C-alpha positions as CSV (number, residue, x, y, z in Angstrom):
1,M,115.7,99.0,87.3
2,G,114.5,100.4,83.9
3,G,112.1,97.4,83.3
4,L,110.6,97.8,86.8
5,Q,110.0,101.5,86.2
6,M,108.2,100.7,82.9
7,V,106.0,98.2,84.7
8,F,105.2,100.6,87.5
9,T,104.4,103.4,85.1
10,S,102.2,101.2,83.0
11,L,100.3,99.9,86.0
12,L,99.8,103.5,87.2
13,M,98.5,104.6,83.8
14,V,96.1,101.6,83.6
15,F,94.8,102.4,87.1
16,F,94.1,106.0,86.2
17,I,92.4,105.0,82.9
18,V,90.1,102.5,84.8
19,A,89.5,104.6,87.9
20,L,89.3,108.1,86.3
21,P,88.0,107.8,82.8
22,Q,87.4,111.5,82.5
23,G,91.0,112.3,83.5
24,I,92.9,113.3,86.6
25,F,92.5,117.1,86.3
26,P,88.7,117.1,86.5
27,F,88.9,114.7,89.5
28,I,91.3,117.0,91.3
29,Q,89.1,120.0,90.5
30,R,86.0,118.2,91.8
31,K,87.8,117.3,95.0
32,Y,89.0,120.8,95.4
33,H,85.5,122.2,95.1
34,Q,84.2,119.6,97.6
35,F,86.9,120.6,100.0
36,E,86.0,124.3,99.5
37,R,82.3,123.6,100.3
38,W,83.3,121.5,103.3
39,V,85.5,124.3,104.7
40,A,82.8,127.0,104.0
41,V,80.1,124.9,105.8
42,D,82.2,124.3,108.9
43,S,83.5,127.8,109.4
């Protein structure tokens, strides 16, 4: 199980490096602000 966990963690890290080169926190912050604007426009 330990080897499988290491492979999964490595693949997850590679995915985030490729998909989100600026990092996960700016991505989350950007999505939060997009959601904020979406809610403000609809209400």
